[in-house]
N, C-alpha and C positions, 0 to 999 in steps of 0.2 A: 789280382788286377795286373794287367800288363804294364810294363815300364813306360810305354808310350802314353798310356792313359794317365799314369801317375805324373809324368812330366807335363802333360797338358793341365792337370790340376794345379801343379806348382806354378806354371806360367800364369794361370789366371789369378793366383794369389799374389804373384809378384807385381802385377799391374794395378792391384788395388791401392787406393790412396795411402793406406796405412804402411805399405811396404815399398811404395814407389821410390826409386833412387837407392834402394838397399839391395845388396847382392845376396839373395837367399838360395842361389842355385849352384854356386861353385862346388861346394862340398858334396853335392849329390852324385858326382861322378864316382865317388869312393864308397857310396852306400849301396847295400843290397836293397831289394824291393821292400822288405819289411821295414828296414830303417827309414827308407825314403817315404813310405806311407806315414810313419809316425812323425817325421819331419813336416810333411805337408799338413797333417792333422793339427799340429801345433799352430801353424799359420792360419788355418781355417778357423780354429777356435778363437784366435785373436781377432779375426775379421768379424765373426759372430758377436764377440764381446763388444767390439767397437760399434757395431750396428745397434746393439742393445742400449749402449750409452747414448748414442745419437737419438734414438727413439725416445728415451727418457728426457733428454734435454729438449727435444722438440715439443714434447707434451707438457713441459713445465711452464 
């Protein structure tokens, strides 16, 4: 995946309510694409997990 695409994914994660107001992008300047993708995946997993918790809370 191209770096531009990875940075777009990171930007979409940063605007999510879970990470709003937190700086999750600064260190990415020092990461290669593989490290950056792993970094992004960790945030995307957090978003998925928070969505699962919200769905369970809404159904309860």
